N, C-alpha and C positions, 0 to 999 in steps of 0.2 A: 716927768721919770716913769712913773708908773704907767702914766698913760703911754707915753712913748712903748713903755716896757708892753702894756696893755696893745698898745699898737703893732707894735712889732709881734708880741707872739701872736695878736690876732693874725698879723699879714702871714706868721709862720704857720698859722695852722691853716689858714686859707690855701697856702703854699701847701702844708701835706697833703690838707682834703683835695686839692688841685692833682699833686701827684700819687695819691691814692684813688681820684676817680682815674687818671690816665693808666695808671697800672691794671685796675678793676677792669675797665675796656680794650686794654690791649690783651688780657689773660683770656675774657671773653672771645676774641677774636682768633687766637691762638686756637682756643679749643671749637670754636665753629670750624677753623680749617680742619682739626682734628677730625674732629663729631665727620666733616661731610667726608673726608678723606675715608672714614672707616665706614661709614655706612654707606657710600654714593659711589667712591670712584671705585674701591677694592674689589665691593662685589660685582659692579658693572665690569671689571677688568675677568674676575673670574669668571662670571657666565658666558663672556664674549670668548675667553678661552674654551669652555666648556663646547659655547654654541661651534665653536671653528671645528672640535672635534663632531661635533655629532654633525657637520654638515659634511665633514669627510667620510665619517663613517656609512652617512647616508649614499654618496655618492661612490664607496668604494661596497656596500651592499648591494645599490642598484646593480652598479658592474658584474659582481660576481652572481645575481638573479639572473641574469641576460644569461650568462655565460655557463653556470652551471645550474641553474634549475628546470632543468629537463624532464627531474623522477617529482613527483606532487611530493614527496615530503621534503624535500629540498626546497621546493616552492613555497611549501607553509613556514618553514623555517624563516627563508627571508622576510617571507610578509610581515610574520609578528614582527621580526628585527624592525622593519622601516614603520609600522605600526607605532611601535615605542620612538622612534627617533622624530616621524611626524610630530608625535603630543608634544614632545619635551622642547622641539622648535620652535613649534606652537608658542606653547607657554614663555619662554624667553622672549618672545618677539613680543606678546602681549604684556608682560612686566614690563621690558622696556620701554613700550608704546606709553604706557600709562602712568610711567617715571616721568620720562621725557618731555611726554605733553603739558607739563606742567614749568618747565626751567626757562623754554625761550621758544621761538617760531623756529630757525635752524635746528634746534635739537629735536622739537614737535615731527619737522620735514624728515630729519634724518629716521629716526626710529619707523615714522611712518612708511619710508623706502624698506627698511630693514623688515619689517613686516610683512609687507609685502611682495618682495623679492624671497621672502620666507617661504609665503604660503606659494607664491608661482613654481619654487625649487621643487616643493611636495606633491603640486598637482602634475610638475614633468615628469619626478619620479613612479606618481601611481601612475599615468598613466602610458609608460613606459612598462612597469609590472604587468598591468592589465593585459596591454600588448603581447609579451613574452608568454602570458598564461593563456590567450587566445589561439597562440600556436603561430606569432608574427616568425618573417626570418632574421636571422640574425644582421646581414646588412639593413634591412629594416629598421629593425631598434638602435644598429649602430648607428645612420641617420641620424635618429631621432635624441641619441645622444646626445652626437655631435649639436644637431640646429637648435635646440631644444633644452636639453637642461645643461648643457656646457656653458653656454652662455651667460645663464642667471647664476650658477654654481660660480663661476668667477667673481660676477660685480657682485654675487654677497659676500663671497669673501674678500673681493679689493675693498667691499664697506666696511664689512669689520677690523679689517687693517687698519683702515683711517681709522675707525670711532677708537678704537683701542688707542693707535697713536695721538692721539685727540686727548685721552683718559692720562698715559703714559705722558701727555705736552701738561696736562692739569693735573699731574702728581709732581710733575717736576716744580711746575710754578708755586704751588701748595709750598714744596720745600725751600724754594726761594723766598717766600713769602716768609714763611717761620724764622727763616737763616735772618733776613733782612729785619724782621721784628726784633729777634734774637739781640742782634748786633744793635738797635737801636736803644733798649731794652738794658745794655750792661752799659751803654754812655750815659744813658740816664740815671742808671743807678750809682755809677760815681759821681755824678754832678749831685744827686741827692744825698750822696754819702756825704760827702763837701759841707753841702750845705744843713744837712741834719745834725754835723758835728757842730759846724757853729752853731748852729739854734740852741735851744735850748737845754738840757737832761731832760726837762719834763716832757719834750717831743720825741723821747727817744725810746721809748717805752712805743709811741704810736709809729713810728718809724721801724722801733723792731719790727712789729707787728706786719707792717706793709712787706717788709723785705722778705720773712719767714713766708707769706702768703706771696711773695713772689718766685720764692726758693719752691714754695708747692706748685704752681703751676707750670714752673720750669718744667718740674719732673715729672710733671703729667703729658706734659707736650715732649721730651724726649719718650719718655714708654709710650706714645703715641706713634713716635719717625722708627721707633725700635719694633714696633706691631705693624706697622707698613710695611718695614724691610722684610720681616719675618713671612708676611703675607705674599710681597712681590717672590721671594725666592720659595715662596713653596708654590707658587705659581708657573713658574719658570720651571724648577727642578722636576714637578709632576706631569711638567707637558712631555707630551709623547716626541713632541719635534726635539730637535737641540737650535737652542736660544742664546747667537753670541751678541756681544758687546765689543765692536769693533773702533777702535779710535781711527781719529786724522790721517795718525800715521802707520795704518794698518795693522796697528798687535791687537792683540784679543785682551780686552780687559775682564771679561767676563765670559764664561760659558756653564749652562747648566748642568750638561756630560758629555761625555766623551765615547768615540767607538774604537777598535782596532785596538786595545788594550793599552791605550794612552789613557793617564790621569790628567786632571784638570791641572796640577800644580806646573804639571811640563807644559803643556798648552797656553797657560795666560802669560802672556809678557811675548811671547812667539809672534811672527807675521802670519795671516791668514793666510797669504797665500803658497806657503810652505805646504799648504794639504790641499792645494786644487793639484789635480794633474794639468800637464805642460799643456795639452790641447786645449784645456779651458781656460788657462789664466789670463790671456787677452779678453775674453768674452766676459768671463767675471771682475775681472780691473777696471771695463767701460764700464758693467752695471754698476758695482760699486761708488766711480766717480761720478755716473748722472745720480746717483741717489744724493751725492754730498754734494754734486751742482744745485739741482732742481730742489732737491728736496719732497721729490714724488717718489711715493714706494714703486718698486721695481721687480724683475724676479728672475731668477735663470735657473738652466739642468746644469749639473755636473756627477761625477762620480769619484770614486774613491777608494784607492787597492787597499784592504788590509792586510797583514803582515799573513796571512794564511793567503795569500793570492785570490781572495773573493772578491770581485769589484760589483762594491754598492752603488748605487743610483739616490740623487737628492735631486731635491725640487725644493729649492732657496726662495724664501723671500725677505726681502732688503726694504727698511724704513729708516725715513733719518733719527736722529736723536740731538735733539735741541735745547740748547742751556741758554737762558736771559736771550730767548730769541736766535740763535744763531748754532747752525749745524756745526756740532762738534766730534760728531760720530755716525755709526749705523748699527743698527739692531737687524741681525740674520738667523731669520730663523727657517731650519732647514729640516726637511721631514725625509726620514728614508722611503722611497716609491721600489726598492728593489723588485718587490712581489709585484707591484703595481707595472712595471717594464716587463717582469716575466708574463703575466696575465696577458699585457699587451702582443708582445712578442708571440705567447702561444695563439692569442687569437688573429692575429697577422697570418699564423702558418697557419691557424685553420682555415681561416678565408684564402689564405692562397689553396691550400689544399682543395676547397671547397668550388672553388672556381673552375680548377683543373677536372674535377667529377663533374661539373657542372658540361665542362667541354666535351668528355666523353658520353655523358649522358646523351649529349646535344648529335654525336658521330649516330650512336647506339639507334636515334629517334629517329636520324635524316636516312641510315639504310633501313628501316623499318617504312620509312614514308615512300622509300623506293618501290618496296616490295609492293606498297599496298596501289601502287599505281595500274590503273587497266592498257591491258595488251603491253606491257614491257618485257622487254627481252632479259635475256640474262646477260648479256654483253652491256646492255645499257644500264643492268642494277651493279654492274661490277665495276663499269666506268664511272659511275657518279661516286661509288663506294671511293674509289682511288681518286678522288678530287676529295671526298669528305674527309679522310683521315687526318693528313699535315695540319689542318686546323685545327684537331683536337688533340695536339701534341705541346709541351711546353714549351719549345721554339718553333711557332709555327711559321717563321719569316723562314729559316733555313731547313724545314721537313720537306721531305716527297717520299711517293708511296711508289711499289709497281707489286702489279698481283700478276703470278705468271700460272696459265691452269692450259692444262691439255696443251703442250706446244701453242697458246697465244698470249700476249704479250698485253696489258694495260696499266699506263704508266704516267703521271702528271708531267706536264711537258719539261719540269725541271731538272728530273731525274737523271742522277750518273753513281755512278759507283763510287762509293767511299767506306772509309774503315769505318764508319760511326754505323753501324748497321743495326736494325732490330727485326729478326724474321720469326716466320710460324708456318706450319706445313697447312695445307687448306685437305682434312681429310673427308672422303664422303663413302659411305658405307663399309669403315673401317679401313679403307684403301688413302694414299696419299694422292691426292687427284693437281695440289697446286702449291701456290708459295705466296704469303703474303712478305712485304718487306717497306719497313720504312727507315729510311736513312735520315742523318744530319750534312746537310753539305758543307756545313762546318763545324770544326771543332766548339766544343759545349762542357762548361765546368760536369766533371765526373760526379757520378750520383750511385743509384743502386745496382745498373747493369752499365756501365761505362756511361755515356752522360743520360742515359733513360732512365726512368722513376719506375719505382717496381709496379706502379698501378700502371704506366705504360706496357708494361709486359703486360699485365692481366689483361687490359685493354685489345692491344693487337692478338692476344688467343681470342678473347671473344667474337672479336670480328671474325678472326679464320676460323671459329666455331658457327658464327652466324652463316659468314658464307658456305661452310660445306651442307648444313642443313637447307641453306636456298638452293643451291646448285641441287642438294637430292630432293628437295620438293618440287625443283624446277621439273627435274628429269621424272620424276613421277607424275606430275601435270603433264607431260607429253604423253608417257607410259599410259595414263588414265586416258588422255583424249583416245589415242591410236587403238586402245583397248576400247575404248568404247564407242569411234565411229564403226571396228571392228563386229562390234556387238549388232551394232543400228543396220550396219552394211552385210550382216549373214544372212547368207542365202536361206539357213533354218531360221525360222520363227521362234524368237527370244521374249520368254514370259516371264517377269517379276511380280511376286504380291505376299502380302503380309503372311503371317501364319493365320490368320482367318481364311482366307481366301481370297481375298481383294486384290484388284489389278491395282498397281503405280507405274509398271512399266511396260512397253511393247516397243520391238522394233519398225523399218518398215516392210521386213517380208512376211510381220506379224498382217499388217495393216492391207499387204497384196491379199495374202490368202483368205483373210475373214471380210475382203472387201469392204473395208474402212477407209475415208480418206484423212481422218485425223485421228490420232491419239487421245484428244480427250472425250471421244467418243464413247470410249471404252474404259477409261481410265477410273478407278473408284468402283467399279462393277465386280460382281462376285465371277472365278472362274467357271462357276457353273453354268452361265449363262453362253459360256462359247461351246458346249458339247451337246448334239443329241438328246442323252440321257444325263439328266441331274442326278440320277442315285449315281450312278456310273461313277462321275466325276466326285463327286463326295466319297465314294471308297478309294480313289485315288489320293486324296488330298488326305484322307486318314493314314493311308499307305504313308505315304511321305515323311507324314509328323512322327508314327511310330518307326519306319524301317529308315527315316532317313535318305532312302531315296526311292523310284518307281521306274520301271520302264514299260513299255506294252504299247499295242494300238488301240487307239477309239475311233468314234467317230463324231467330227465335228461340225456345227453348226452358221454358216455366214448367215454377215446381215441381212442378206435377203434370205435365210431360211435354209439355203439349199446345204447339203452335206456332203461330206468329202472325209476321205480314210487319211489317218494322221497317224506318223510314230511320234512318241511322247516317251522324254528321258527326265524324269521331275527329281529333284534333290534339294534338300536343306542348306541353305548357306549359313554357315557358323561364323561366329568372329574367332579371336586369336587365342578368347579360353574358353572356345568350343560353345559356346552359348547362340544358340538358334535367333538369327537375323529374320528372314523374311525363304521364300521360297523360292527355286527358279526353275524353268521349264525350257526344254530346246523340241521345236517341231517340225517334222520335216512331212510336206505334205507326198503320201505314198499311195494317191490315187493311181496313177500311171504304172508305177511300181506293181501296184496289186491285178492291175490289166494284163501287164506284161506276165507278173507272177501265174495269172488264172491259163493266158493264153499256154504259158509255157507247162503248166500242168496237165491241160487237155494234149498238150503236144504232147509230150513223154507219155502221159495214158494211151493214146494213139500209137504211137510209135512202139513202146512197147508192147502192146497186144500186135499190131501187126507185122514187129518185128519177130517176134518169139512163136507165130503162128506158123510161120516158112522154117524158123528154126528146130522146130520141133520136129517135123516132117525131115529136115535136112538129116537130124541126129538120130531118128529112128532109123529111117530107112540105109543111112552109116552103120548103124548095128547090128540090123538084120543083113547086109551084105557080111561084115566082119563075121558074123556068128555062122555064115555058111547058109542061109537059108534060102538063099535065092540062086544059091548054088557056088561050085566051086570057082574059088578065085584064085588067080598068081599072088607073086611075092609083093611084085610094085604095084597091082592094083589093093594087095592089101594096106602097104607102106602108105598109099596114098589116101585112103580110108580111114586109117587112125588119123593123119593129119587133118581130114574132112571134121573128124569126130570133137579131137583136140580141139580146136580153134571152136567149133559151135560152143562148146561146153565154156572157152572163154568169153564168146560173145554173149552166152545166156550171163557169167558171172558178171561181165561188167553193164549187161542192162538192170539184172539186180542189184549194182552198187547204184547206177543212176538211177533209180526209183526209191532206192535211201535215201541218197542226198534229196532228191525232188522231195521227199516226203518231209526230212527232218528240216527243210529252209520252209517248206510251208505249215510247218507246225502238226502234219497229219500223222506223225508217227505216233502208232497205239503202244503200249506200253503195258504191261499186267504188273499187277502190284501184288506178289503173292510171298511168302517165304520161301527162299529158296537155300539148298547147300552148295558151295563153291566148290568143297571138295570131292562131288560129285560131279562137277564141272568137268575140273581139273581132271579126272581121272576117264571121263570120257573122252575128253580131248589129246591125253595124252596115246589111249589107245588107238583115235583115228588116225594120228600122225607117226604111230611108231614104225609102222611097216614104211612109210617115207620118208623117216629119217635114215631106219636100218638101209635100204635101198642108194642113200648117199653116204654108208659108211658112218653114219652120226652116231654119237651117245645122248638118247633121250632121258632127259632123267627126269625122278617126280620127287620132291620133297613136302607132304602135306604135315605139318608140324602136331596141327592137333584139328579135331574132328569131332563134330560138324561144324563148319563153321557160316552159321546163318545170316542170311542177309536179304533185306526187301528188293526184287526187282522181276525181272523178266529173264527165264529161265534161257530160253531161245535167244535173246538178244546176248546176255551175258557169254553166252557158248559162243555166239560170232565173233566176238569179241576177244575170247582169248583163242579160240579156233584160228583167226585172224593173227594173231601175236605168234603164235605156235607158226603156222604156215609161214611166215613172214624171217623168224630167225632160223629156222632149216632152209629156205630158201637161200639165203643170203651166208648162209656158213658152208663152205667148202670143206673144212675139214675140224675135229674137235668134237664141243659135245654142246647139246639145248638144256637147259635147265628152267623147270618150273618150279616154284617155291609158293607154298601156299600155307598163311597163318595169321595171326591175331596181335593186333598192336595195339594197346589202348581199348577205345570204343570203336576200334575202325579192322575192317579186316583188310589182308593184304595178300594179292598174288601178285609174283615178281616173275618174269621170264629171259633169262638169259643166255647170249648165245658167245662164241669165241669164233666170231665172223667176221667182215668187212669193217663193220663202223663206221663214224662217218664225223665229216669235219665240223668243227664249231659254227661254220657256217650254215651247212646243213640243217645243224640241229636245230636252228631258227626257223626253221619255216616245214621239221618235219610232220607235223600235222596239217599242213595246208594242203587242200585237195590238188590232185594231179602229181604229187611231190616224187618225184624219183631220183636220187643220185647222180651223177655224171659219172659213173662206172662201166665200164665195160663188160664186167660180168654182169652188173645189174640192167643194164639194157640188155641183156641174153636170156634173162629170166621175164616169166610171163609175169605180167601184173599193171594193176590201173590205176596206182596214185592214189585211190579214195580208200582203201581200207582203214588206215590210221583215223585219217578225218572222221569216216563213222564211225570207229571205235572211240575217239575221243567225244564226240557230241553224244554216242550212247550213255557213257560212262558219268558224264556230266547230267543227263537227264535221270540219271539214279544218283543225282547228287555227290557224285563222288570225282575224285582225279586222276589224271592217270598222266606219271612223269618219266622222263626220256632219259637213260645218262649212255653216254656213248665217247670212244676214242678210236679214231681211226686207225685200222688194220688190229686194232685188239678186240673187238666187240661190241655187243649193246648189251644195256637192261632196261626194260621198260615194266613200270610197276603199277598197278591199278588199286586204288583205296577207296574203299568202301565203307557207307557206316553199318555197324553192325545192329541185326534185326533187335527191334525191341518188342514187347508182351504189347504196350500199348499200341502200337505201329499196327499190328496183327491182326488186334482186336477192332482197329478203325477201320479196318480194311472191310 
């Protein structure tokens, strides 16, 4: 019995030891599972969530750098953020590769793929940022984003989702193993309790200790599970995404956070489709059903309307939830992409606007290219512009254009009048010259100005302004060509030289005058080489520079060294600001004129001599006969002799006037330069013509306001001028008075002769100083005169550096005023 008890006790002890060993191994297994979950699964899930956030942030910062990184400061901030994100992603990929490399070939392959995709994403982002910094266009950057970055990004996101799903499945499997092991332990505990109760009291202590050990391990396991659940909730609740657990019946079992003022308690248990807009429901249902059926992750986009009326856009990722290998629900990770949508919409709008601006620039560039074509006419430019315009509008397929210019119409073939019209005036030189019209053949949506954009209004105005400038430029070109040809064809020799006197243009008449066959023979030479005396040429150049103009006669030297007389008019050419640009000269060959003038001078001298000799004899003999020196004469004879005497005096005066005109024209009139008193000349003239005025019953008035009135000039010549003015005033005044006034006006002396005579018409006033001018009046025609007196007076006054002005009104009278510079002591000292 004792042996049996010993054997039984031994069996009990062995059994209890077996049970104890089993419990120890079971507890160690549960602890290993808990440690694995705590040390491997949860950190990996957390890091994958963080990496998912960093990948999304990398994408958003890269996009922001493309769109907003125009300034150096913004680009610097974006690069710093990206560098930090690159470093974080690389660190996670490296840690994951190090850990998974010892787990198994599939895990190592997944970790290597994760590391490679992460590095590829970083390199793609860095390349895009670098292209942006180098000034790449948005279209190129967007294509780079679509072709390189996005495929890697979504592949990496898919791999992360797959790995997170695997870890979730691993977590669920661990929980299932723990639950299974717990159930087994509970059943064994009941069996062991019965066996321990039937065993001896002596094993109670051992059993008790084993049971206490079991309870301790159980609490540790439960604590580990609680910590695991807390970590899972921490991950979901801190995630920027909305994470939902949706059952197979489409009810929401779990949600980490809500939007739109909803509470989680209100949402849990409701149908997930209650929060999906009607237009997206069918698509979302199909996606959920595919995931439940196939177990493959999927995604979709949806919207949500908040109670405030705001529309939010979401990007949802859907994955399966498995339990015991069976799909029992889905997880829906939803991210708010409203800002991204706004940014994409803004980018699309900007891209569309950029495309429109490119079309507008192409239009303006096309117009510019038309202008650059050689020998293109204005009509061809306008025709080409008309065909370019429709292509630059928002709806080119229904656009047409027309340009109306000074009665001419240019239009596209499809042009017809419609209500949808945009027009702008074509202005040339501040005047409306034409009209530019752009029309839509069909109705289009309303925009800034009817169906037209505000940029299109700016474009049509810019084209109209450009056409105005083109038209003005073309007209200027034509005008310049005409003027250039006129200068080139001028009968006068035209010379242009720089301010140093070097020739840079001569016309055809110059080549003919100087005997050159080509302008290249003279261009670049000094103008001094064209004249017989270089010193005189230098004096002329200096005079032009100082006085801005010079006129006179010179002797020119031809290519063959022969000389000829020319008249030169030279002046400075100035720009609009008054700055001297070059010198210009107009040259007339006066060789023949000189010969004629010499012949005329010789003839006048001869004629005046030959005429004066018989006139003197006739006049002398007539006077002798009138005085009775040759005997008594009858009344009729006396009358005839007086006519002879009067006409000889008239003819003698005419000869003197003609000689004076000839002297003035030939420059041989000599002028004395001495101080004279104009008041004395006035007194002398009044005394001379006083009797003549009284004979006509005219009142001759004199008004010398100050005396003396000294000027520098020729006493005889000025006496001749004032005598002529008084003579004319008395001759052409039938009744009334004649008045002569002398006074000082500032630095000038003024002598005016007024009458109440016939006066002159405005037409006569224009030619009153012309030679041989006499008014078409019967009284004037009856009065003796040559028509040379006023022209001689004007030339004489101008030789005195003065001026003579005339005022007259027909039937009222006339006034002639002579203005002369006052005498200055320094002028007298220089005589």
